[in-house]
Backbone of each chain as nested JSON, in Angstrom:
{
  "chains": [
    {"id": "A", "residues": [
      {"number": 1, "name": "MET", "atoms": {"N": [92.116, 13.772, 32.113], "CA": [90.962, 14.618, 32.738], "C": [89.39, 14.086, 31.951]}},
      {"number": 2, "name": "ALA", "atoms": {"N": [88.663, 13.884, 32.675], "CA": [87.174, 13.562, 32.045], "C": [86.726, 14.568, 31.307]}},
      {"number": 3, "name": "GLU", "atoms": {"N": [86.118, 14.31, 30.505], "CA": [85.386, 14.748, 29.717], "C": [84.238, 15.462, 30.161]}},
      {"number": 4, "name": "THR", "atoms": {"N": [83.561, 16.704, 30.41], "CA": [81.838, 17.08, 30.286], "C": [81.578, 16.946, 29.309]}},
      {"number": 5, "name": "LYS", "atoms": {"N": [80.162, 16.198, 29.85], "CA": [79.466, 15.642, 28.457], "C": [78.587, 16.965, 28.44]}},
      {"number": 6, "name": "LYS", "atoms": {"N": [78.225, 16.945, 27.064], "CA": [77.814, 18.278, 26.626], "C": [75.865, 17.762, 26.77]}},
      {"number": 7, "name": "ILE", "atoms": {"N": [74.962, 18.551, 27.455], "CA": [73.483, 18.076, 26.954], "C": [73.013, 18.764, 26.048]}},
      {"number": 8, "name": "ARG", "atoms": {"N": [72.076, 18.836, 25.476], "CA": [71.052, 19.462, 24.182], "C": [69.511, 19.162, 24.438]}},
      {"number": 9, "name": "THR", "atoms": {"N": [68.671, 20.218, 25.383], "CA": [67.424, 20.234, 25.493], "C": [66.877, 21.333, 24.948]}},
      {"number": 10, "name": "THR", "atoms": {"N": [65.767, 20.653, 24.221], "CA": [65.34, 21.986, 23.582], "C": [63.742, 22.419, 24.1]}},
      {"number": 11, "name": "VAL", "atoms": {"N": [63.807, 23.357, 24.459], "CA": [62.631, 24.051, 25.346], "C": [61.518, 25.11, 24.131]}},
      {"number": 12, "name": "ASP", "atoms": {"N": [60.39, 24.852, 25.141], "CA": [59.512, 26.158, 24.287], "C": [59.035, 26.719, 25.403]}},
      {"number": 13, "name": "ILE", "atoms": {"N": [59.327, 28.732, 25.135], "CA": [59.202, 29.202, 25.993], "C": [58.536, 30.765, 25.101]}},
      {"number": 14, "name": "TYR", "atoms": {"N": [57.265, 30.99, 25.336], "CA": [56.65, 32.171, 25.23], "C": [56.768, 31.697, 23.324]}},
      {"number": 15, "name": "GLY", "atoms": {"N": [56.281, 30.612, 23.488], "CA": [56.145, 30.227, 21.895], "C": [57.114, 30.064, 20.848]}},
      {"number": 16, "name": "GLN", "atoms": {"N": [58.236, 30.278, 21.563], "CA": [59.818, 30.196, 20.601], "C": [60.384, 28.821, 21.044]}},
      {"number": 17, "name": "GLN", "atoms": {"N": [61.033, 28.082, 20.268], "CA": [62.021, 26.819, 20.591], "C": [63.627, 27.337, 20.968]}},
      {"number": 18, "name": "TYR", "atoms": {"N": [64.039, 27.266, 22.097], "CA": [65.482, 27.342, 22.029], "C": [65.983, 26.038, 22.275]}},
      {"number": 19, "name": "VAL", "atoms": {"N": [67.202, 25.785, 22.059], "CA": [68.165, 24.42, 22.067], "C": [69.024, 24.96, 22.755]}},
      {"number": 20, "name": "ILE", "atoms": {"N": [69.325, 24.119, 24.031], "CA": [70.089, 24.801, 25.045], "C": [71.263, 24.038, 25.398]}},
      {"number": 21, "name": "VAL", "atoms": {"N": [72.474, 23.93, 25.4], "CA": [73.39, 23.09, 25.336], "C": [74.132, 23.661, 26.807]}},
      {"number": 22, "name": "GLY", "atoms": {"N": [74.525, 22.165, 27.255], "CA": [74.664, 23.079, 28.778], "C": [75.301, 21.227, 29.692]}},
      {"number": 23, "name": "THR", "atoms": {"N": [75.72, 21.287, 30.722], "CA": [76.188, 20.506, 31.508], "C": [74.872, 19.962, 31.993]}},
      {"number": 24, "name": "GLU", "atoms": {"N": [73.963, 20.852, 32.259], "CA": [73.14, 20.366, 33.28], "C": [71.532, 19.807, 32.413]}},
      {"number": 25, "name": "SER", "atoms": {"N": [71.631, 18.953, 33.333], "CA": [70.839, 17.431, 33.067], "C": [69.196, 18.269, 32.351]}},
      {"number": 26, "name": "SER", "atoms": {"N": [68.354, 17.534, 30.908], "CA": [67.093, 18.142, 30.757], "C": [66.091, 18.694, 31.181]}},
      {"number": 27, "name": "SER", "atoms": {"N": [65.88, 17.76, 32.73], "CA": [65.064, 18.069, 33.362], "C": [65.155, 19.295, 34.157]}},
      {"number": 28, "name": "HIS", "atoms": {"N": [66.507, 19.675, 34.58], "CA": [66.429, 20.932, 35.345], "C": [66.193, 22.107, 34.219]}},
      {"number": 29, "name": "ILE", "atoms": {"N": [66.937, 21.838, 33.158], "CA": [66.77, 23.181, 32.299], "C": [65.025, 23.468, 31.763]}},
      {"number": 30, "name": "ARG", "atoms": {"N": [64.756, 22.005, 31.485], "CA": [62.909, 22.128, 31.589], "C": [62.345, 22.845, 32.758]}},
      {"number": 31, "name": "LEU", "atoms": {"N": [62.561, 22.514, 33.497], "CA": [62.137, 23.182, 35.011], "C": [62.285, 24.875, 34.783]}},
      {"number": 32, "name": "VAL", "atoms": {"N": [63.385, 25.151, 34.452], "CA": [64.182, 26.117, 34.71], "C": [63.221, 27.544, 33.381]}},
      {"number": 33, "name": "ALA", "atoms": {"N": [62.753, 26.406, 32.386], "CA": [62.414, 27.568, 31.125], "C": [60.953, 27.385, 31.371]}},
      {"number": 34, "name": "SER", "atoms": {"N": [60.043, 26.509, 32.066], "CA": [59.384, 26.573, 33.155], "C": [58.638, 27.714, 33.482]}},
      {"number": 35, "name": "MET", "atoms": {"N": [60.161, 27.922, 34.029], "CA": [59.469, 29.054, 35.393], "C": [59.943, 30.608, 34.47]}},
      {"number": 36, "name": "VAL", "atoms": {"N": [60.551, 30.752, 33.601], "CA": [61.014, 32.26, 32.63], "C": [59.502, 32.056, 32.171]}},
      {"number": 37, "name": "ASP", "atoms": {"N": [58.888, 30.547, 31.139], "CA": [57.588, 30.413, 30.148], "C": [56.562, 31.307, 31.511]}},
      {"number": 38, "name": "ASP", "atoms": {"N": [56.187, 31.023, 32.804], "CA": [55.584, 31.598, 33.544], "C": [55.437, 32.875, 33.981]}},
      {"number": 39, "name": "LYS", "atoms": {"N": [56.638, 33.303, 34.404], "CA": [56.86, 34.46, 34.423], "C": [56.215, 35.547, 33.5]}},
      {"number": 40, "name": "MET", "atoms": {"N": [57.036, 35.256, 32.151], "CA": [56.621, 36.005, 30.882], "C": [55.141, 36.19, 30.688]}},
      {"number": 41, "name": "ARG", "atoms": {"N": [54.467, 34.955, 30.847], "CA": [53.289, 35.272, 30.585], "C": [51.914, 35.804, 31.82]}},
      {"number": 42, "name": "GLU", "atoms": {"N": [52.86, 35.851, 32.91], "CA": [52.445, 36.442, 33.918], "C": [52.721, 38.321, 33.556]}},
      {"number": 43, "name": "ILE", "atoms": {"N": [53.809, 38.593, 33.357], "CA": [53.675, 39.735, 33.125], "C": [53.178, 40.274, 31.988]}},
      {"number": 44, "name": "GLY", "atoms": {"N": [53.234, 39.626, 31.017], "CA": [52.568, 40.065, 29.654], "C": [50.931, 40.048, 30.268]}},
      {"number": 45, "name": "SER", "atoms": {"N": [50.009, 39.102, 31.092], "CA": [48.911, 39.304, 30.882], "C": [48.415, 40.337, 31.436]}},
      {"number": 46, "name": "LYS", "atoms": {"N": [49.657, 41.323, 32.769], "CA": [49.292, 42.358, 33.267], "C": [49.131, 43.754, 32.362]}},
      {"number": 47, "name": "ASN", "atoms": {"N": [50.595, 43.623, 31.148], "CA": [50.958, 44.444, 30.254], "C": [50.663, 43.894, 29.112]}},
      {"number": 48, "name": "PRO", "atoms": {"N": [49.298, 43.997, 28.791], "CA": [49.583, 43.145, 27.101], "C": [49.601, 44.241, 26.224]}},
      {"number": 49, "name": "SER", "atoms": {"N": [50.414, 45.42, 26.331], "CA": [50.955, 46.123, 25.282], "C": [52.144, 45.587, 25.207]}},
      {"number": 50, "name": "LEU", "atoms": {"N": [52.68, 44.982, 25.942], "CA": [54.571, 45.007, 25.995], "C": [54.7, 44.107, 24.488]}},
      {"number": 51, "name": "ASP", "atoms": {"N": [55.88, 44.368, 23.971], "CA": [56.179, 43.141, 22.665], "C": [57.265, 42.429, 23.398]}},
      {"number": 52, "name": "VAL", "atoms": {"N": [57.646, 41.23, 22.851], "CA": [57.893, 39.49, 23.515], "C": [59.511, 40.142, 24.739]}},
      {"number": 53, "name": "SER", "atoms": {"N": [60.315, 41.297, 22.952], "CA": [61.537, 41.505, 23.983], "C": [61.614, 42.361, 24.977]}},
      {"number": 54, "name": "LYS", "atoms": {"N": [60.573, 43.016, 25.216], "CA": [60.414, 44.114, 26.283], "C": [59.85, 42.823, 27.601]}},
      {"number": 55, "name": "LEU", "atoms": {"N": [59.22, 42.177, 27.329], "CA": [58.52, 41.456, 27.967], "C": [59.806, 40.294, 28.484]}},
      {"number": 56, "name": "ALA", "atoms": {"N": [60.468, 39.941, 27.697], "CA": [61.367, 39.073, 28.486], "C": [62.648, 39.465, 29.165]}},
      {"number": 57, "name": "VAL", "atoms": {"N": [62.923, 41.113, 28.709], "CA": [63.514, 42.08, 29.906], "C": [63.622, 42.19, 30.864]}},
      {"number": 58, "name": "LEU", "atoms": {"N": [62.127, 42.66, 31.006], "CA": [61.122, 42.51, 32.355], "C": [61.328, 41.153, 33.368]}},
      {"number": 59, "name": "THR", "atoms": {"N": [61.22, 40.193, 32.509], "CA": [61.325, 38.596, 33.469], "C": [62.74, 38.62, 33.705]}},
      {"number": 60, "name": "ALA", "atoms": {"N": [63.644, 39.07, 32.925], "CA": [65.136, 39.065, 33.582], "C": [65.23, 39.632, 34.081]}},
      {"number": 61, "name": "LEU", "atoms": {"N": [64.947, 41.109, 34.089], "CA": [64.88, 41.685, 35.568], "C": [64.509, 41.569, 36.923]}},
      {"number": 62, "name": "ASN", "atoms": {"N": [63.303, 41.053, 36.902], "CA": [62.69, 40.435, 37.809], "C": [63.533, 39.092, 38.484]}},
      {"number": 63, "name": "ALA", "atoms": {"N": [64.007, 38.19, 37.625], "CA": [64.936, 37.103, 37.909], "C": [66.155, 37.432, 38.404]}},
      {"number": 64, "name": "MET", "atoms": {"N": [66.481, 38.392, 38.053], "CA": [68.146, 38.921, 38.946], "C": [67.648, 39.98, 39.414]}},
      {"number": 65, "name": "ASN", "atoms": {"N": [66.446, 40.354, 39.792], "CA": [66.363, 41.017, 41.206], "C": [66.202, 40.111, 42.492]}},
      {"number": 66, "name": "ASP", "atoms": {"N": [65.486, 38.739, 42.187], "CA": [64.991, 38.242, 42.816], "C": [66.65, 36.872, 43.652]}},
      {"number": 67, "name": "LEU", "atoms": {"N": [67.378, 37.413, 42.466], "CA": [69.324, 36.961, 42.736], "C": [70.038, 37.319, 43.608]}},
      {"number": 68, "name": "VAL", "atoms": {"N": [70.09, 38.573, 43.422], "CA": [70.223, 39.729, 44.195], "C": [70.042, 39.565, 45.588]}},
      {"number": 69, "name": "LYS", "atoms": {"N": [68.934, 39.406, 45.87], "CA": [68.108, 39.866, 47.075], "C": [68.551, 38.348, 47.906]}},
      {"number": 70, "name": "LEU", "atoms": {"N": [68.552, 37.421, 46.724], "CA": [68.252, 35.888, 47.581], "C": [70.125, 35.736, 48.21]}},
      {"number": 71, "name": "LYS", "atoms": {"N": [70.837, 36.01, 47.021], "CA": [72.383, 36.517, 47.434], "C": [72.464, 37.276, 48.326]}},
      {"number": 72, "name": "ASP", "atoms": {"N": [71.721, 38.096, 49.271], "CA": [72.032, 38.967, 50.148], "C": [71.779, 37.829, 51.667]}},
      {"number": 73, "name": "HIS", "atoms": {"N": [70.7, 36.856, 51.413], "CA": [69.979, 35.936, 52.448], "C": [70.858, 35.154, 52.452]}},
      {"number": 74, "name": "VAL", "atoms": {"N": [71.746, 34.84, 51.732], "CA": [73.027, 33.637, 51.892], "C": [73.68, 34.075, 52.418]}},
      {"number": 75, "name": "GLU", "atoms": {"N": [74.522, 35.297, 52.529], "CA": [75.236, 36.014, 53.401], "C": [74.961, 35.514, 54.511]}},
      {"number": 76, "name": "LYS", "atoms": {"N": [73.927, 36.171, 55.037], "CA": [73.164, 36.467, 55.936], "C": [73.75, 34.835, 56.421]}},
      {"number": 77, "name": "LEU", "atoms": {"N": [72.935, 33.933, 55.965], "CA": [72.93, 32.479, 56.496], "C": [74.167, 32.186, 56.627]}},
      {"number": 78, "name": "GLU", "atoms": {"N": [75.466, 32.596, 55.767], "CA": [76.44, 31.722, 55.775], "C": [77.279, 31.901, 57.389]}},
      {"number": 79, "name": "SER", "atoms": {"N": [77.071, 33.848, 57.499], "CA": [77.926, 34.442, 58.271], "C": [77.085, 33.872, 59.925]}},
      {"number": 80, "name": "GLU", "atoms": {"N": [76.138, 33.674, 59.776], "CA": [75.128, 33.282, 60.86], "C": [75.715, 31.899, 61.192]}},
      {"number": 81, "name": "LEU", "atoms": {"N": [75.535, 31.127, 60.059], "CA": [76.343, 30.158, 60.492], "C": [77.633, 29.577, 61.085]}},
      {"number": 82, "name": "ASN", "atoms": {"N": [78.857, 30.53, 60.62], "CA": [79.864, 30.627, 61.084], "C": [79.956, 30.787, 62.648]}},
      {"number": 83, "name": "ARG", "atoms": {"N": [79.441, 32.099, 62.919], "CA": [78.788, 32.186, 64.06], "C": [78.829, 31.683, 64.862]}},
      {"number": 84, "name": "VAL", "atoms": {"N": [77.762, 30.498, 64.601], "CA": [77.246, 29.589, 65.803], "C": [78.447, 28.232, 65.904]}},
      {"number": 85, "name": "LYS", "atoms": {"N": [78.852, 27.882, 64.884], "CA": [79.444, 26.694, 64.63], "C": [80.835, 27.309, 65.836]}},
      {"number": 86, "name": "GLU", "atoms": {"N": [81.321, 28.353, 65.81], "CA": [82.493, 28.965, 66.606], "C": [82.167, 28.573, 68.407]}}
    ]},
    {"id": "B", "residues": [
      {"number": 1, "name": "MET", "atoms": {"N": [46.757, 51.882, 58.437], "CA": [47.816, 51.249, 57.707], "C": [49.061, 52.258, 57.088]}},
      {"number": 2, "name": "ALA", "atoms": {"N": [49.725, 52.451, 57.241], "CA": [51.108, 52.754, 56.267], "C": [50.843, 52.481, 54.873]}},
      {"number": 3, "name": "GLU", "atoms": {"N": [50.761, 53.789, 54.339], "CA": [51.009, 53.201, 52.454], "C": [52.5, 53.355, 52.114]}},
      {"number": 4, "name": "THR", "atoms": {"N": [52.432, 51.964, 51.192], "CA": [53.964, 51.558, 50.915], "C": [54.129, 53.05, 49.785]}},
      {"number": 5, "name": "LYS", "atoms": {"N": [55.376, 53.799, 49.82], "CA": [55.328, 54.861, 48.517], "C": [56.214, 53.864, 47.562]}},
      {"number": 6, "name": "LYS", "atoms": {"N": [55.642, 54.022, 46.644], "CA": [56.076, 53.669, 45.134], "C": [57.189, 54.767, 44.906]}},
      {"number": 7, "name": "ILE", "atoms": {"N": [58.341, 53.885, 44.06], "CA": [59.045, 54.589, 43.804], "C": [59.556, 54.435, 41.95]}},
      {"number": 8, "name": "ARG", "atoms": {"N": [59.597, 55.252, 41.367], "CA": [59.799, 55.359, 39.645], "C": [61.046, 55.317, 39.567]}},
      {"number": 9, "name": "THR", "atoms": {"N": [61.425, 54.449, 38.571], "CA": [63.27, 54.506, 38.678], "C": [63.126, 54.0, 36.592]}},
      {"number": 10, "name": "THR", "atoms": {"N": [63.715, 54.949, 36.002], "CA": [64.299, 54.891, 35.211], "C": [65.532, 54.453, 34.58]}},
      {"number": 11, "name": "VAL", "atoms": {"N": [65.591, 52.985, 33.619], "CA": [66.875, 52.583, 33.485], "C": [66.78, 52.164, 32.259]}},
      {"number": 12, "name": "ASP", "atoms": {"N": [67.978, 52.139, 32.009], "CA": [68.292, 51.441, 30.075], "C": [69.168, 50.19, 30.281]}},
      {"number": 13, "name": "ILE", "atoms": {"N": [68.399, 49.321, 29.179], "CA": [68.623, 47.894, 29.258], "C": [69.112, 47.799, 28.129]}},
      {"number": 14, "name": "TYR", "atoms": {"N": [69.764, 47.41, 27.276], "CA": [70.434, 46.788, 26.24], "C": [69.511, 48.12, 24.787]}},
      {"number": 15, "name": "GLY", "atoms": {"N": [69.984, 49.053, 25.488], "CA": [69.573, 50.679, 24.493], "C": [68.118, 51.273, 24.823]}},
      {"number": 16, "name": "GLN", "atoms": {"N": [67.191, 50.438, 25.909], "CA": [65.95, 50.755, 25.301], "C": [65.552, 51.374, 26.864]}},
      {"number": 17, "name": "GLN", "atoms": {"N": [64.85, 52.316, 27.17], "CA": [64.508, 52.393, 28.59], "C": [63.307, 52.316, 28.809]}},
      {"number": 18, "name": "TYR", "atoms": {"N": [63.721, 51.463, 30.371], "CA": [62.417, 51.12, 31.208], "C": [61.793, 51.851, 32.449]}},
      {"number": 19, "name": "VAL", "atoms": {"N": [60.659, 52.186, 32.841], "CA": [60.418, 52.852, 34.015], "C": [59.683, 51.564, 34.787]}},
      {"number": 20, "name": "ILE", "atoms": {"N": [60.516, 51.504, 35.624], "CA": [60.018, 50.766, 36.962], "C": [59.796, 50.941, 38.071]}},
      {"number": 21, "name": "VAL", "atoms": {"N": [58.261, 50.765, 38.405], "CA": [57.536, 51.505, 39.324], "C": [57.824, 49.974, 40.41]}},
      {"number": 22, "name": "GLY", "atoms": {"N": [58.066, 50.482, 41.537], "CA": [57.569, 49.602, 42.921], "C": [58.453, 50.259, 43.935]}},
      {"number": 23, "name": "THR", "atoms": {"N": [59.175, 49.264, 44.764], "CA": [58.868, 49.426, 46.173], "C": [60.493, 49.798, 46.25]}},
      {"number": 24, "name": "GLU", "atoms": {"N": [61.721, 49.1, 46.26], "CA": [62.56, 49.055, 45.999], "C": [63.23, 50.588, 45.443]}},
      {"number": 25, "name": "SER", "atoms": {"N": [64.518, 50.624, 46.183], "CA": [64.868, 51.969, 46.334], "C": [65.975, 51.637, 44.494]}},
      {"number": 26, "name": "SER", "atoms": {"N": [65.86, 53.384, 44.089], "CA": [66.47, 52.958, 42.455], "C": [67.933, 52.912, 42.528]}},
      {"number": 27, "name": "SER", "atoms": {"N": [68.672, 53.106, 43.607], "CA": [70.045, 52.515, 43.469], "C": [69.958, 50.688, 43.299]}},
      {"number": 28, "name": "HIS", "atoms": {"N": [68.939, 50.275, 44.017], "CA": [68.98, 48.949, 44.168], "C": [68.676, 48.288, 42.405]}},
      {"number": 29, "name": "ILE", "atoms": {"N": [67.626, 49.277, 41.938], "CA": [66.689, 48.742, 40.526], "C": [67.934, 49.12, 39.722]}},
      {"number": 30, "name": "ARG", "atoms": {"N": [68.654, 50.152, 39.928], "CA": [69.768, 50.451, 38.862], "C": [70.646, 49.147, 38.47]}},
      {"number": 31, "name": "LEU", "atoms": {"N": [71.318, 49.056, 40.064], "CA": [72.253, 47.672, 40.183], "C": [71.496, 46.548, 39.278]}},
      {"number": 32, "name": "VAL", "atoms": {"N": [70.654, 46.242, 39.226], "CA": [69.972, 44.685, 39.029], "C": [69.715, 44.704, 37.211]}},
      {"number": 33, "name": "ALA", "atoms": {"N": [69.457, 46.209, 37.064], "CA": [69.696, 46.426, 35.551], "C": [70.928, 46.93, 34.859]}},
      {"number": 34, "name": "SER", "atoms": {"N": [71.523, 46.769, 35.473], "CA": [72.793, 46.99, 34.997], "C": [73.564, 45.874, 35.012]}},
      {"number": 35, "name": "MET", "atoms": {"N": [73.201, 45.007, 35.942], "CA": [73.547, 43.203, 35.618], "C": [72.897, 42.581, 34.18]}},
      {"number": 36, "name": "VAL", "atoms": {"N": [71.238, 42.903, 34.043], "CA": [70.355, 42.728, 32.865], "C": [71.261, 42.656, 31.947]}},
      {"number": 37, "name": "ASP", "atoms": {"N": [71.466, 44.53, 31.648], "CA": [72.47, 44.75, 30.389], "C": [73.605, 44.018, 30.203]}},
      {"number": 38, "name": "ASP", "atoms": {"N": [74.335, 43.858, 30.881], "CA": [75.612, 43.671, 31.061], "C": [75.664, 41.202, 30.307]}},
      {"number": 39, "name": "LYS", "atoms": {"N": [74.495, 41.263, 30.964], "CA": [74.512, 39.879, 30.98], "C": [74.353, 39.382, 29.408]}},
      {"number": 40, "name": "MET", "atoms": {"N": [73.413, 40.343, 29.044], "CA": [72.713, 40.534, 27.936], "C": [73.997, 40.78, 26.753]}},
      {"number": 41, "name": "ARG", "atoms": {"N": [74.59, 41.537, 26.926], "CA": [75.585, 41.965, 26.006], "C": [77.005, 40.611, 25.995]}},
      {"number": 42, "name": "GLU", "atoms": {"N": [77.064, 40.055, 27.228], "CA": [77.675, 38.819, 27.508], "C": [77.25, 37.7, 26.625]}},
      {"number": 43, "name": "ILE", "atoms": {"N": [76.009, 37.513, 26.317], "CA": [75.553, 36.582, 25.546], "C": [75.15, 37.093, 24.005]}},
      {"number": 44, "name": "GLY", "atoms": {"N": [75.079, 38.334, 23.658], "CA": [74.865, 38.875, 22.413], "C": [76.316, 38.657, 22.166]}},
      {"number": 45, "name": "SER", "atoms": {"N": [77.256, 39.292, 22.232], "CA": [78.837, 39.238, 21.853], "C": [78.946, 37.752, 21.259]}},
      {"number": 46, "name": "LYS", "atoms": {"N": [78.443, 36.665, 22.208], "CA": [78.901, 34.81, 21.915], "C": [78.021, 34.872, 20.751]}},
      {"number": 47, "name": "ASN", "atoms": {"N": [76.917, 34.987, 20.631], "CA": [75.471, 34.909, 20.28], "C": [75.538, 36.19, 18.943]}},
      {"number": 48, "name": "PRO", "atoms": {"N": [76.322, 36.341, 18.112], "CA": [75.801, 37.801, 17.551], "C": [74.433, 37.701, 16.747]}},
      {"number": 49, "name": "SER", "atoms": {"N": [74.2, 36.19, 16.159], "CA": [73.213, 36.606, 15.16], "C": [71.793, 36.457, 16.208]}},
      {"number": 50, "name": "LEU", "atoms": {"N": [71.922, 36.261, 17.149], "CA": [70.32, 36.287, 18.053], "C": [69.711, 37.913, 17.972]}},
      {"number": 51, "name": "ASP", "atoms": {"N": [68.648, 37.756, 18.109], "CA": [67.598, 39.461, 17.452], "C": [67.311, 39.369, 19.357]}},
      {"number": 52, "name": "VAL", "atoms": {"N": [67.03, 40.845, 19.857], "CA": [66.893, 41.123, 21.385], "C": [66.34, 40.095, 21.883]}},
      {"number": 53, "name": "SER", "atoms": {"N": [64.999, 39.375, 21.399], "CA": [63.895, 39.256, 22.01], "C": [64.741, 37.631, 22.503]}},
      {"number": 54, "name": "LYS", "atoms": {"N": [65.413, 36.869, 21.813], "CA": [65.991, 35.594, 22.363], "C": [66.985, 36.136, 23.17]}},
      {"number": 55, "name": "LEU", "atoms": {"N": [67.272, 37.172, 23.021], "CA": [69.208, 37.458, 23.902], "C": [68.443, 37.663, 25.16]}},
      {"number": 56, "name": "ALA", "atoms": {"N": [67.221, 38.011, 25.648], "CA": [66.696, 38.376, 26.383], "C": [65.985, 37.206, 27.447]}},
      {"number": 57, "name": "VAL", "atoms": {"N": [65.241, 36.451, 26.437], "CA": [64.45, 35.377, 26.92], "C": [66.255, 34.368, 27.664]}},
      {"number": 58, "name": "LEU", "atoms": {"N": [67.398, 34.464, 26.851], "CA": [68.621, 33.621, 27.56], "C": [68.543, 34.021, 28.433]}},
      {"number": 59, "name": "THR", "atoms": {"N": [69.049, 35.632, 28.467], "CA": [69.495, 35.931, 29.969], "C": [68.545, 35.75, 31.228]}},
      {"number": 60, "name": "ALA", "atoms": {"N": [67.25, 35.718, 30.668], "CA": [66.277, 35.616, 31.838], "C": [65.953, 34.311, 32.319]}},
      {"number": 61, "name": "LEU", "atoms": {"N": [66.505, 33.009, 31.223], "CA": [66.811, 31.498, 31.513], "C": [68.117, 31.497, 32.041]}},
      {"number": 62, "name": "ASN", "atoms": {"N": [68.951, 32.317, 31.851], "CA": [70.58, 32.31, 32.631], "C": [70.214, 32.601, 34.266]}},
      {"number": 63, "name": "ALA", "atoms": {"N": [69.516, 34.194, 34.404], "CA": [69.249, 34.384, 35.825], "C": [68.036, 33.454, 36.424]}},
      {"number": 64, "name": "MET", "atoms": {"N": [67.497, 32.949, 36.362], "CA": [66.479, 31.743, 36.584], "C": [67.167, 30.751, 37.277]}},
      {"number": 65, "name": "ASN", "atoms": {"N": [67.921, 30.246, 36.16], "CA": [68.943, 28.904, 36.73], "C": [69.613, 29.287, 37.701]}},
      {"number": 66, "name": "ASP", "atoms": {"N": [70.162, 30.646, 38.233], "CA": [71.213, 30.527, 39.002], "C": [70.228, 31.028, 40.223]}},
      {"number": 67, "name": "LEU", "atoms": {"N": [69.208, 31.187, 40.057], "CA": [68.128, 31.548, 40.858], "C": [67.491, 30.343, 41.793]}},
      {"number": 68, "name": "VAL", "atoms": {"N": [67.084, 29.18, 40.911], "CA": [67.066, 28.107, 41.356], "C": [68.441, 27.308, 41.759]}},
      {"number": 69, "name": "LYS", "atoms": {"N": [69.469, 27.289, 41.354], "CA": [70.205, 26.643, 42.243], "C": [70.441, 27.094, 43.571]}},
      {"number": 70, "name": "LEU", "atoms": {"N": [70.761, 28.752, 43.11], "CA": [70.726, 29.088, 44.846], "C": [70.225, 29.111, 45.89]}},
      {"number": 71, "name": "LYS", "atoms": {"N": [68.488, 28.82, 44.997], "CA": [67.613, 28.114, 46.259], "C": [67.656, 26.888, 47.159]}},
      {"number": 72, "name": "ASP", "atoms": {"N": [68.55, 26.125, 46.124], "CA": [68.955, 24.716, 46.744], "C": [69.719, 24.587, 47.866]}},
      {"number": 73, "name": "HIS", "atoms": {"N": [70.471, 26.214, 47.454], "CA": [71.607, 25.817, 48.391], "C": [71.159, 26.808, 49.486]}},
      {"number": 74, "name": "VAL", "atoms": {"N": [70.274, 27.692, 49.709], "CA": [69.476, 28.208, 50.535], "C": [69.404, 26.95, 51.079]}},
      {"number": 75, "name": "GLU", "atoms": {"N": [68.305, 26.24, 50.618], "CA": [67.633, 25.212, 52.234], "C": [68.937, 24.324, 51.961]}},
      {"number": 76, "name": "LYS", "atoms": {"N": [69.798, 24.073, 51.754], "CA": [70.668, 22.842, 52.42], "C": [71.634, 24.337, 53.568]}},
      {"number": 77, "name": "LEU", "atoms": {"N": [71.324, 25.567, 53.404], "CA": [72.521, 26.343, 54.668], "C": [71.344, 26.495, 55.839]}},
      {"number": 78, "name": "GLU", "atoms": {"N": [69.694, 26.349, 55.548], "CA": [68.662, 26.649, 56.386], "C": [69.33, 24.986, 57.253]}},
      {"number": 79, "name": "SER", "atoms": {"N": [68.906, 23.971, 56.694], "CA": [68.874, 22.923, 57.275], "C": [70.1, 22.676, 58.342]}},
      {"number": 80, "name": "GLU", "atoms": {"N": [71.19, 23.059, 57.72], "CA": [72.492, 22.66, 58.236], "C": [72.902, 23.693, 59.581]}},
      {"number": 81, "name": "LEU", "atoms": {"N": [71.829, 25.225, 59.452], "CA": [71.638, 26.032, 60.127], "C": [70.931, 24.921, 61.409]}},
      {"number": 82, "name": "ASN", "atoms": {"N": [69.493, 24.782, 60.98], "CA": [68.87, 24.203, 62.855], "C": [69.152, 23.057, 62.731]}},
      {"number": 83, "name": "ARG", "atoms": {"N": [70.142, 22.102, 62.143], "CA": [71.169, 20.847, 62.75], "C": [72.068, 21.511, 63.479]}},
      {"number": 84, "name": "VAL", "atoms": {"N": [72.585, 22.638, 63.369], "CA": [74.183, 22.965, 64.836], "C": [73.303, 23.552, 65.52]}},
      {"number": 85, "name": "LYS", "atoms": {"N": [72.364, 24.259, 65.213], "CA": [71.553, 24.791, 66.576], "C": [70.722, 24.022, 67.967]}},
      {"number": 86, "name": "GLU", "atoms": {"N": [70.76, 22.883, 67.104], "CA": [69.942, 22.259, 67.948], "C": [70.727, 21.731, 69.283]}}
    ]}
  ]
}
């Protein structure tokens, strides 16, 4: 069995460093980290009184919301694709 | 122009209450909040030394990563659908 190579990537999110270990490329991890950083700054600029942990929770909530809605969209696309292929 | 009705939903994530104001139903917001809460507890159980803000940032990173990958999948599905329809 081939061993999956673990890749370590250090990213900076909202002024804090994180070492991410996984199978995804460093460029992919850096892209995702910059999206989280951007979203935290966007939410933070609208809600300057929020502390970092609440800001991060709201960012997670935001991304998870987009994910749930996109999953619905994928289901519709897949069923349309199956219908068209029949 | 019709006014968009704002819905207020109070959710509990990792022991902290958040009031979410938006156009989405309370049941949808509660589902998304429970997914964030579950993911924070999962990451926290594997990394008990992490503080809440780092845990929330890693949860956001996780959801954003899933979102980016799903967006790629949607692009492939849409182009396949367009090809099949031609």
